[in-house]
Structure formats: C-alpha cells, structure tokens
N, C-alpha and C positions, 0 to 999 in steps of 0.2 A: 576413569577407570578403563574406559573402552582402549585409550592409547597405551596405558600400563600393560594390559592384558596383549596387545598386539605386539609391543615390543618384548614382552616376557615369551611370547610362544614362536614370533618370527623377527629375530632381534635385527637383522640387517634390514629387510625391508620395512619394519616397524619403525626404526629411527629415521629412515629417509621419508616416511610418510609423515612422521609425526614433525619434522624439519618444515617439509613442504605445506603440510595443512594445519600444523597444530600452534606453531606459534606466529603470535599475532605483531610481528616485527613492522608490518605494514600499518597497523591500526596505532602503532605507539611514534612511528616516524614519520610516514607519507602524510598523515593526517592533521599533524601538529600544526604545520603553517595554515593549513585550511581553517582551522578552529580560530586562528587568531584574525586571519582576516572575515571570517564570519561576524565576530564581534565588531569588526569597525562597519560592517554593513547593517549590523543589527540597530547600531546607533542612529543611522538614518531612517529604518523603519519605525523606531521609537518617535522620532521628531514628527513623522506624518502622522502617526497613530494618536500622538498627542493632540493634534488638530482635529483629527475626527472625533475623539473622545469627548472634547470640549463641546462638539457640536450635536452629538448623536445620544449621550450617554442619558438614560432614564429609569426608573425601577424595572427591575429585570424581570423576567418571566418564572412562573412556578417551577418550569422544567430546568433552568437555571440554579434556582434555589436549592433543589433537590440533590444538585449534584455540583454544589458550589466548590466543595472540597477539591474535585477533580479539576474545576476551571482553575482554582487557585494554584493547584500544584504544576500545571502547564504554564501558567502566565510565570511562576516563582522560577521554574527551572528552564524553560525554553524563552520565555518572555514572548510566548504567543498570545496576543492579544485575543480577548473573547469580543467578537464583533456581533453587531445586529444590523437591522434595516438590509438583509439579505435574502434574495431570491433565489432558490434552490431548486433544482428539477431531478428527479429520480430517473434514471436511465437505465431500461434491462437489455441486454444484451447489446449485439454490436448494431442491430437492426434499429436501435431505438438510438444509441449514441452516435454513430457516424453522420447520420443526416444532421444532428444538432451541430456536430464539429465542423461538417463542412460549409454549412451555412455561418457559422459564425468566423470561419477563417476567411471566407468571401467577403464580409463586413469590416474586416479589419482595416484600420485608418492609419495606424502610427506603428505597431510592432506586434510580432508574433513569436512567441518564447514557446519551444517545444522541448520535451524532455522525456524520452520513451527507453524501456528497456528492450522490448521487441518491435522492430519496425521490419515488416516483411514487405519486398517487393513485388507485392501481387496487386491485385485489382484496387482495394482501397488503397494501399501504398501509393500506388500511380496515380490516383484521383488526389490524394492529399499533396503529392509532389506536384502536380501540375498547379494546383492552386498555390502552393507555396512561391513556385518559379513565377507565377504571374502576378502575385503579390509584389514579391521583390522587384519586377520590372516596374511597377507603379510606384515605387519608392518607399514601400512599407519595410521596415526593418525586421528582418527575418534570423532568428537564432536558434540552432538545433543541437542538442544533446542526444547521443544515442550511447547505449551499453555496446561496448567492443565485443563482447561475448554473445550478449542476448541477440543483436543486430548485425551478425555477418554478412548480409546481403547488402547493406548499405557501403561496406568498407570497398566496394568494387566501382560499378559505373554510377551509382546513384549519388555517392558523395561528389565526384567529380562534376556530374551534371548541375547538382545544387550550387556549387562554388562559382561554376561559370554564369551561373544567373544571378549571383550576388548574395545568395544566401550564406551566412557564416554557419560552418558546420563542424562540430568536434566530437570525438569518442570520449566518453567521460574519463578512461583509462585507455589506454592500448595496451592490449595483451601480448607481451614479447616472450619469446620460447622461454629464455633464462628465467624469468620472472613468473612464469606461466601459472603455476599453482596457486600462489595467493592473490595473484589480479585476479584470477577466477573467482576465488573465494569471497572477494568483495566485491559485489556486485551493485551498479544501479539499477535498483528494482522500482524506482518511481515514474509514474505516468503523470505528467503535467503537461499542460496547456494554458497559456495565459496569454489573452488579447487585450491589447491596449488597456493594460491595467484594470480592467474593469468586468472580465468573463474568464472563467477558468474551468476546466475539465479535470477530473483526477478519479480514480477508481482502479478496477482490476482489468481492465480491458485494453490490451495492448493493439497496436496496429496490424490485424492480421485478419484475413477473410475468415478464418475458421471461427471467430466470435459471430459472423453474420448467418444467422439460421435460414437460408434461403435456397437451399437446394436437397431435394428427396434422397433419402439415403446417407445424408452427411451425419456425422456425430454431432448431436445436439449441444452447444455449449450454452451453460446457464451463468451469466456474470452480471455485474452489478457496476455502474458507473454514476458520477454525479457532475451536473453542470451548477456552478455558482457565478452569481452576477451580483456584485456587491463588495463592501469593505473584506469580505471574507477572503478575498481575491490577494490581499496585501501579503498575507505570510507565504503563501503559494509562490507568489513573484519574487520575494526574498530567498526562498530556498533556491528558485531556479537561478538567479542572479550569483548566490555564492557558488552553486555549483558550475556556473558559467567560468566565474573567474577562476576557478580551481582547474577546469580542465583545458581552458582556451589559452591560460596564462596570461589574459589582460587585465585591466582593470577597471572595467566597466563602472561607472559610477551611477548610481540610479537618480533620475530627475523625477519631476512632479508628473510626468507622462505616465511614470511607472507605478505611482501610487495615486492615483485619483481620488482624492477626499470627497469629491462631490458624486462618489459611484453608489451612494445608499438609495435603497429601494421602498416602495410602501409597503411589500412584504417584509415582515418582521421575524425573520429566523435568526437566531442567535447561533452563532457557530465558532468553532475554534480548531487549529490545526496541530497535530502531533507528529514531529516528525525525529527520526534517529539514524545512526548508522556509525561507521567505525570511526567518524569524527567527532562524536557524542561523548560528552562526559557521562551521561546517566542514558541507560535504555528506556527513552521517552515513551516509546511506542508500547513496550511491556507494562511500563509502569500505568500508563492511562488505561489500558485493559484491565489491569488487576484492580486499579480504584473504581473503574466502572463495574466491575463484579461485586467487589466489597461494599459498593455503595445501594446496589439494587435491593429492593424489599420483597419483591413479589415474582419477578420473572426474567430470565435472562435467556434469550435466543441468540444462538451463533451459528453460522456458516462460515466454513472455512475448506479449501481443498485439500490443504497440507496440515495434519494435525500432529505435530511433534511439541507438546505444550512445554516440556521442562516441568520441574518440581512446582515452581511458584503457581503458575496457571492452574495444574492439576490440582494442587492442594484448594485453591480458591473455589473451584467449580465444585470439589467435593464438599467441602464446607458449606457453601450456598446450596446445594440439595439437601445436606443433611440438616441443614437449618429449616427446612420446609419450601424454599423456593421452588419454583417451576423452573427446570434447567432443561433447555433442550439444545442439541448439537445436530447440525446437518453435515454430513462429509459426503465424498463420493463413494457411488457403489462400484464404480469404475473410474480409473485413475489414469493418467498419462504416466505414472511412475509406480512401477510395483514395488520397486524397494521403499520407496516412501510410504506407500499404502500400507504395506507388511509392518512398518516401524509404527504407523498410527493406530494400527489394530491393537498393538501392545498393550496400548493405555487404556482399551474401552472397557476391560474388565474392571479396574479402581473405580472408574466411572459409575458404571451400570450397578455396582454393589452400593454405591452410595445414592442411588436414585435418580441420576443424570439419564435423561432419555437419550438416546443416539439413533438417527434416522441416517439411512444409506441411499444416497440419490440415484434413482434408475433410469430417468429418462434420457440421459447423458453424462455429460461430465461436468460437474457443479465446481466453478472457478471464482465464484463471488467470495468477498472477504468483510462480512458484515456483523455487526452485534446490534441488538435491540433489547435494551434493559428498563422495565417498567411502563414499556409504551411511551416514555417521554426522553429516552436518550438515544441517540442512533451514532454508530460508527460505520464509515464506508471508507475504504482505502485500498493500499497496495500491499500491506502487510498480511502476511498469512501467520496463522498461529503456531510458528514452529521456532525453533532457535536460530535458523539463517534469518529469518526476518527480524528476530530481537536482536541479534548481535552482530552479524555479520553483512547484512545489505543495507543500504540507502533505501529507507522506506518513508511514506508519508500517508497519514490518516487524517480523516476529516470527522470531528465530533460535533454533531448536531443536536442542539438542546432545543428540541422542538416537538410538542405532542403530536401536531397534525403530521408532520412528516413521519416520526416514528410510529404512528398507527399506519400509516399508508407503506412502509417498510416490515413493520410487522404482518400486514395481510399479505403482502409478496412472499414472506417465510412461510406461512402456514400453507399458502398456494403451493408453494414447493414442495411440502409435505405431502400432498396429495400424488406426488410422483416419486416417493421414497418408502422405503419398508424400513419400519421400526425394529430395531434388534431386542430380541427376548434375552433377557439376562440369564434364566436358567440354561437356555439351548446355547448360549454362547459359551457360559462358562463350562458346560459339558463336552466341548470340542475336543477331539482326540489331540494327543500330544504332537502328533507328526504335522498337525498344523499351526499350532501354538508357538512349537519352537523356532521355525524360520523367523517369525514376526519377534521374538525375543533377540536373537543374532541381528536382525535387521536394527533393532533399537539401540543398539551397541554402537552402530554409524551413525545415529541420530545428528551428532554435531557437525556432521560434515556433508548430509544430504541436503 
C-alpha cells in the first residue's frame, strides 16, 4: 500500500524508489545458489548430530515438553537440532561480554570464526584485532566475515593488516554503486563467534565501544548477549560455514574439529537455533517468535529496540493479552532512529487497548532483543521485532528451553522495568493529532526502515 501511494502521488520518484527498494530480485536470484550449497553443508551437520544424539539423548525437560511444537517446527523447517548438555552464560552489556570474548579468543587452539554486522576500529575493536593477529601467527585458523554496510571502518587499513597477518577476511556482500540500494537492503545482521567448535557467542552486542558503559556522561547502552559451550554451538558453526562459502567463494568443507561431538557439559541446558534471511524458504525467525507467543499460557515478556511488528506479531500479542495473559513490552524511551521510533509508536494504541503493558526505557538506549515466555522459554539473538529482521536481514536467535536460565532473564527484565516508564493507555490515546499524524506517516515506510 505504501508503494502504491508513493507511485500515485509522486509517479517518477515513486517508480524509481520501488525499483531500487521494493523488488526482491536479489532474494530470488542471488541467494538461490547459496540455498543449494547450504543444503550440502547441512548433510554434514546431520551426520555429526546423529553421532551426538545417539550418545546424549534421554528424556527431555519439562520446559521442552511445554514448547515441543516449537522445537518440532524448527527441526522440521530448518533441521535445527534440539541439543542438550550445554553450558550457557547470560552476558549483560559490553562490560560483561567483551572480557569473556577476549579470554575465549586467547584460549583458541584450532580455529576462530567471527561474523559481525558492526565492527568498529575503536578500543575494543583494536583489542580483538590484536588477539586475532597473534592467534593467526600461532597457527590458529582465523576467518572473519563483516557486513560491508555495517562495518565501513574495516574496508580500509584494518582488512589489509589482518590479511598480512594471515587472517582470512571477506565482506558478506560488497556494496557497489550500481547495486547500492538492494545490497544495502539485505544486510548480514548476525553476530557470531565460534571458537574451536565448542564455544560460541551471539546476541545483540556488536564490536563497538559504545556498548561498554565505563565512562561518565556517556549514553548508557543496555544490551544482552549469550555465551554457549557445548553442542548448541553446532548450528551456529553451520551458519558461519555456509555464510563463509557464500561470501569468500571458497568451498570450505567442515571436519571433525568444526563439530566436536565430545563438547557436552555437565550443565544440561536444552537449546535450539533459529535463523533466517533472504536465502530462507520460510521466515523462520518470525515463525519461531509467533509460535512462542501462541504457546505461552501465563506470561510474555519482550524487549526490543525496534518495534515494527507487522500484522502477524501484532495480532498474536493482542490475542494473548485479550486471553488473559500478562504481556509486557519494553521499548526505548530514547532511540538512535527518530523515524523508526515514530513508526513503532503507531502500533502502541492497538496493543494498549488489548491490555498489553508497554514500558519505555529511560536510563539510556535499550538495544536488547529478548523474549521470555512462562518462565521456561527464553529467546536471545540478533533479530529485532520488525519487518527488516523478519524478511530482509540475515538473523539468528537462540531458543533456550531452561527454567533456571529463563528465571534469570525474567529477573533482568523486571530489573530493567525499574528504569522504565509505563505508558498510560488513557493518556496515550488522548494525545493530540499533531503528535499521532507523523507516527502514522512513518508507519507507511515501515517496510524499508
């Protein structure tokens, strides 16, 4: 509808805008080959997982049983295995994430695989770069993928230094002028580190100093990341290898050191990975969030920095609230994008009227992407709750079927609410038209924000 209105009122500019941003010709052409290659890689993963499953499968946890339809869907659609014997660690903000990452990188023995949307050449970026260069000199295989749009700093001297040190580094897609619009449209928003096939990191935190809250007067960034040790690393490794073969043009074949079947831990967290992008047959990240909402019986707690949900998520949340579930949504009070923030606000009225409680974070900018359902299912990852993450970006989320972990993330959510203001439904609905009109206009552009 937005494209039709644009073409109707601004014919020439509207047509050009639609050709550049509205046609998914990259999705239908560029990624078809990648999908075929991914299928070949998946066969290797399946063989390794069969060995693991024979050794570790036993009766499942109650958290899995209450969400078994979700686990079955991801296994059927993505062939993403449900793994157990995982040790997981919740990492809040850059000050908790980066010390863990630096230590794990220093301890790498065989390989380091890194894939990031934003990698800045600042203090933390230089620390990581120095470790990667040192490990490459020690003989550790270091492979690095960066998004060409999100990490412009790497394209200059950083990439050259890394290559000279023996690090293999490639942009996921080079942004060329004549292809600019659509290549910008499809971004690799994943944040993945895999070390020696047994340790992985993923979540919302990019490599950038702004995520570290260590300086007075600096904008506070609230974000969430995850460390995984165990077989849950397998699917993240698979994602990296398929992305690597796509952007490097190489045919790297996985070996046993990429998928360690002896990586099981005494800790017994069940987890699964959901991933999707322009190369996916189905929007699996969206489907997994929808299924998590529909399976909830008592409570749904969502944190997201960008909330442009589309009809399916909007209806699911309204149905949940109208059915008597406690549904709470934490969004930024201040945002790094005024246009996205305005579009997000256009959805609040429908949710508030259905009984959803919406809180606006005031301490700083909340950038975390999490969901907790019934205190036994947690979702942490890179995907925002918006159209871009569901349809345009390459994203990855981790689903944790674990009561102890979910209770910990639930406590973090309610701690964040202490620094948030609850929106009063009556006050919100009575806002003057001059405030609501820009939000409705911004909503028309939600598909390209």
